[in-house]
N, C-alpha and C positions, 0 to 999 in steps of 0.2 A: 453464179460462180464460174461461168464458162471462161471468163478472162484469166482465171487462175490455172486453167488447164490447157494453155495454148501450146505447151511443148508437144511436139509430134508423138512422143512416146506414149502419152496418155490416150490419144486417139487409136494408136496401134494396139495397146493393151485392150482397149474396149472392143476393137474389131476382132481380135483373137478370142476374147470372152464370148462375143456374139456367135462366132463360128462354133464354139463349144457349147453354146446355149447355157452359159454360166452367168448368173448375176455377179458383178465385180465392182469393187469400190476401192478408191484410195482413202486411207484412214489414218487417224492418229496425229502424230506430231507434224507431219507435212501439211495437213489441212490447217491445223492450229497456226503454224508459222506463216502460211500464206495469208491467213486472216489478219495476223499481227504484222504483216509486211516484214517478216524476218527471213533471212537466208536460211534455207534448210536443205540438207543433203540426203536426209533419210526419207525415202519413198517406200511406204508400206502399202501393199495391196492385199486385200482380203477377198476371197471368193467363196461361194457355196460349193462344197466338194473339195477336190484336191488342188491345193495351191501349186504343188509340184508339177501336175499335168499342165496347168496354165503357163507356168514358167517354161516348161519344155517346148510347148507350142509357140510361145513368143520367141524363144531362142532360135527355133527352126526358121521362123519367118524372117528374123533379122539377118540370119546368115553370118557372113564374115564380120568380125568386129564384136560379136557377142560371145560371152563366156558364161556358162551355167555352173553353179555349185548347188548340190542337192544335200540336204541334211534330213535324211529319212527318219532318224530317231525323233526329230522335232516336228516332222511334217512340214518343213519349210524349204524354200529354194531361193537362191539369189541369182539375178541376171545382171552382169556388168556389160556395159556397151561403150565402145569408144570408136568414133569415126570422125576424122578431121578434128574440128574444135568441139564436137559434141561428145559429152561424156556424162554418164550417170550410172547409178546402180539401184535396183529395185528388189525389195524383199517380198516374196509371195507366201501366203499362208491360207489354209482353208479356215473358214469360220469355225469357231470352237467354243465349247462350254468347259469351264474349269471348276474343279472342287479340290479342297486342300485337307491334309491331315494336320493335326495340332503341332507336330514337331518338325515340320518341314515347310519351306516356301516353294517346293517343287509340286506343281499341281497335277492332279489326275485329269487328263484331257480327253474330251469326246467331241465328235463332230457336232456342230450346232448351227444355229441360224445367225443372220447378221445381228439380230437383237441380242442373242446370247453373247456374241463377240463384243458388242458394245457394252454389255453389262459387266464384262470382266475387266474393262479398262480401268486404269487407276483414277483418273480425274475426268470430269465432264468436258474439260477443254481438250482432252485427248481422245474423246469418244466420237468426234465429228467424222462423218464419212461423206465422200462425194462419189456419186455413181459414174461409172465409165461406160456403161452400156449405151448404145446409140439412142435407144428409145427415151432414156431419162438422163442423158449426158449432162453432167455438171449439177444435177439436183443434190441438194444437201439433205442428209439424214441426221437429225440432231435430237434424239429422244430425251436428253437430259438438260436442254437449254444451255449447252456449252457456249453458244454464241452470246447468250445473255451474260454468262459468267465472264467471258472475255471483255465484254463492254463494262461490266461491273468490276473487272480486275480481281476476280475471286478464284481461289483454288478450292475445289469442292469434289468430294467423291460421288460417283453416280448412285451407288447404293449405300447401305448402312456402313458408316466409316469404321465402326468397331470391327465388323467382319472383314472389310477391305484391308485394314492394317494388321489384324490378327492373322489373316491368310498369308499376306506377304508384307512383313514388317519393313522391307526396304522402301515401300511406298511412303513411309513416314519421312525418310530422308529425301525422297523424290519430291514430296510436297514442299518441303523447306527449300530444296534446290530450285524448283520452279518459281516459288515465291520470291527468291533472291534474284534469279536471272531476269524475271519479267517485272519485278517490282509490284507483284500482286499481294493481296491479303489472303491468308488462309481462313476460310469460312469458320466461324466460332465452333459449330458442332464438330467440324472436321478436326480443328486444333485440339478441342477437348478430348477427342478420341485418341489423338497422338499422345496426349498426357497419360491417358488411361492405359495405353498399350506400350508405353515406352520400354518396358523391360523385355518385350518381345524382340527388340533389336538384337539381343544376345544370340539369336539363332542365325543371324545374317553373317556371312563371311566378311572378314576384315577387308578383303580385296574389293568387294562390292561397296562397302562403306567408304573406303579410300577413293574410289572412283567418283562417288557423289560429292565427297568433300573437295576433290579437285575441281569439280564444276562450280561449286560454291565459291572457292577461293579465286577462281578466274573471272567471277562476275564483276560488273562495274563497281558495285558497292558491296563487297563481300561481308562486311560486318552484319548486314541484315540476316544472313544465314546463321551466323554464330550466335546472334541474339535470339533467334528462333530456336536454335538447338538448346540454348540455355533455358529459355522460358518454357519449352516443352518438357524439360527434364531428361532429354537424350544426351546432353553433353557429358555428364559423368561416365556414361557407358562407352562413349566414343573416345574421349581424351580427358581422363580425370585430372591430369596435370594442368590443363587449360581451365577446367572448372575450379580448381583450387586457387586460381588468381582472383576469384570473386571476393568482393567485400573490402571494407576499410575498417580501421581500428583507431580509437583515440585513447591516449593516456596522458594525463596531466595537461590536457588541452592541446596536445600535439596529435594530429591525425595524418594519415597517409592516403593518397588517392586510391581509388578502386583500380587495381592493376588490370583487371579483365577489360573494363571499358576503356582504359588508357591504351591497352594493346589493340583493341578494335579500332580506335582512332588512328593509331600508327598504321595499322593494316590499310585502312581506307586512304590515308595520306599517301602511302606507297602506291596503291592501286590507281590513284589519280595521275601518277607520273610514270608508271611502268607496267607493262604487260607480262613481265618476267614472273612466272608462277613461283619459282623457287625463292626469289627475293620476297615475295608475299608470304611464303611459309616462314622465312627468316623473321619477318615482321611479326608474324603470329607467335613465334616462339622466343623472341628476343629477351623477354623478361620471365621466361618459364620457371626459372629457379628462385624467383623472389619469395614465394611462400616458404621455401626451405631456408632461405638466408635472412629472413626478416628478424630484426632484433630492435629492442627499444633501449636507448641510452639516454639517461637523464640529461646529459650535457649536449649530445648530438641530435637527439630525437630518434626518428626511425632510420635504420640503416639496412642496406641490402648488400653487404660487402661480398665481393667476388661472385655476384650472381651471374655475371657474364661467363666466367670460367666454369662454374658448376653447371650452368645452363648448357654450355657446349658439351660437357660430359654426359648430360641427360639426352642429348639429341639422338644418338644411335639407338638407345633403348626405346625411345618414343617412336622412332621410325620403324623399328623392328616390330613393335606391338601393333602399330597402325597399318602395317604392310605397305609403308611408303618405301621407295627404292633405296637400297643400301649401296649407293654408288656415288658418282661424283656430285650428284644433286644433294645427297645427304651431307657430304663433306663441305659443300658450298654453304649450306645452311649452318652447319656447325661452325664454320670459320667466321661467318658474319655475326652469329650470336656471340662468339668469343671476343670479337674485335669491336663490337658496337659501342663500347664505352670509350675507346681510345680517342676518336675525333672529338668527343664531348670534353674529355679532359684537356685536349689541346686547345679547344675553343675557350676553356675557362682560364687557362694559364698562358704565359708567354709562349709563342710558337717558336721553338728552337729548330734549327736545321737538323740536328741530330734526331729529335723526336719525329720529325717529318720523314726523314730517311728510313727510320725503323718502321713507321706505319706503311710507307710505300713498299718496303721489302716484305713485310708480313702480309699485306693485303694483295699485292701483285696486281693482276689484271682486274680484280674485283673492287679496286679502290673507289671507282665512281659509284658503284651500286652501294658500297658501304657508306659513302658520304650521303647518298640519297636516303638510306635507312636512318642515318643519324639526324638528318634534317627533318624527316617525318616523325622522329621520336620527340620533337619539341612540341608538346601539346598544352603548354601552360595557358591559362585564361588571361594571364598578365601580358598584354600586347607589347609592352615595353621590353619585358624579359624575352619574349619570342624574337622581337626585332634585334635585340642585342646578340642573342645566340646565332641567329641567321647571318648577321653581319660578321661575326667571328668565324662562322663556317666558311663564308665567302673568302675571308683572309686565309684560312687553312687551305682552301682549294687553290688559291693563287700561289701559295707557298709550295703546294704539292707539284704544281705545273713547273714552277721555277727550279725546284730541286731535281725533278725528273729530267728536265732539259739539260741541266748542268752536270748531274752526277749519274744519270742512267741506272738507278738502283732498283727499279721495278723488276722483280723476278731475276735479279742479276745472280750470276754464279761467280764466286770469288776468282780473280785472275790467276791465282795459283791454287791448284787442286791437291787433294790428298795423295794421289798417285805420284805427283811430282815431288812432294815433300818426302815421301817414303824412299823414292829412288835417289834423291840428292843426298839424304842423310843415311841411306841404307838402313831404314827402320822398317820393322814389321807393322801391320795395323796395330795401333796402340793409343793409349791416352795422350801421349805427347803429340802425335799427329793430329788428333782431334783438337787439342788445345791450340796448336799453331793455326789450324784452319779457322777456328773461332776467333782467334786474335786478329787475323787478317780481315775477316768479315766485320768484326766490331770496329776496327780502326777505320774502315771505309764508311760504315754507317755513322760513326761519331765524327767524321770529317777530319780525322787525323792524317789520313793519306787519301789521295784521289783514287777513283776506281780505275786504276791503270796497272798493267802488269809490272812495269819496271819498279814503280813505287811499292807495290805489294811484295815483290821479290826481296827488295832491300829490307822491308819491314820484317819479313819472315826471318831473314838472316839475323837481324838485330834481336828479335824475340828469342830465336833459338840460342843465341849466345848467352842471353840472360838466363835461359833455362839450363845452360850447360850442355847443350846438344851440339856436337861438332860433326862436320862432314867427315865421313870415313874415307880415307885415301886408299 
């Protein structure tokens, strides 16, 4: 394993450890990722005794360019180093043994051996350690056959999985996250233990769960994670609205598709074309209101009227509960959920300039991602139907480009503003001012007048005259 430790920092850490006569190992995710040939920024070093003392000695040896942060409550320290193009950060901790109480995931920590430290690791693939001391430099310590599990592509706990997950239920989410990111299988005994301990997830903070969900949704094929969350029984505790999408129903021979699996197909379709995490969240929640809006009509079959509008209203509550950010990201997801039916309706009907202008105005700079979401939403098994929709979407895209070039309505502000209307007619803020502003905006979007000041001003005068509003002399 020497070739994986070619960075000078590892030799230097080993040298400092030798001077202090401390056994010292790089451990965990960094070792796993170099075996998997994945980029890794997290370097964790464990030593017997005080990790803080080792970090302090290293920082002293490095001199300028090194920065030490000490977290005495946790018995850990971090060294950040930057010199020229070289940059890295290393976490130091003393080997420890952990025990847990039933109602908390915060462990009681005691000093321990390397074996104790490896025993407390969540999965065998994260328990690998490489020695940094000169006598055994680069030697692998692998007590649970983590290397074999990497070869077999398996996620497995080092010790009894029921104890592992009961002690720290977040590890159930981490198992699913690693399986998703690495495209590994969760070992059957380990997965069965997740099913048995699923209710323990309730003691985990929503922020920690949201962090793991974010890593799942950013994976190359995020549906894997949500399928595992469903199959394990964790999903209803994490996002009951998503779990409610599951299942299909048939009446009088009319059935509807399973909206949960449809949603995951849309999510994967988006993931193939975009790394935008919040576009992926919009894909996950685009049909979230379908269970609330589902109706059966003998003439029309299954309907989900207004599921886009009701879904948009649900987004803030879902984000608040799940501790997702209540900022512009939430508003972006809400906007795309609300608008995701509009391009589909355009693709089904004749594409009028007025409809395209209004879509451009409402979507603004998010129009391209909205179109991507809508294209991802076509999941029919009927190849001809898919081709027809995608051809129509291509027509809508061309129309969007033509209208924007000609009329410049993306994010436009009407050429005549409310302040000018109030000043010209000597009006206070009022319903009449709002009606005149809306009339100008709608006239531009409907193509009655061009998006130009002179035309907008004359239109305002004409509308004011019809409303009996006169300029005060």
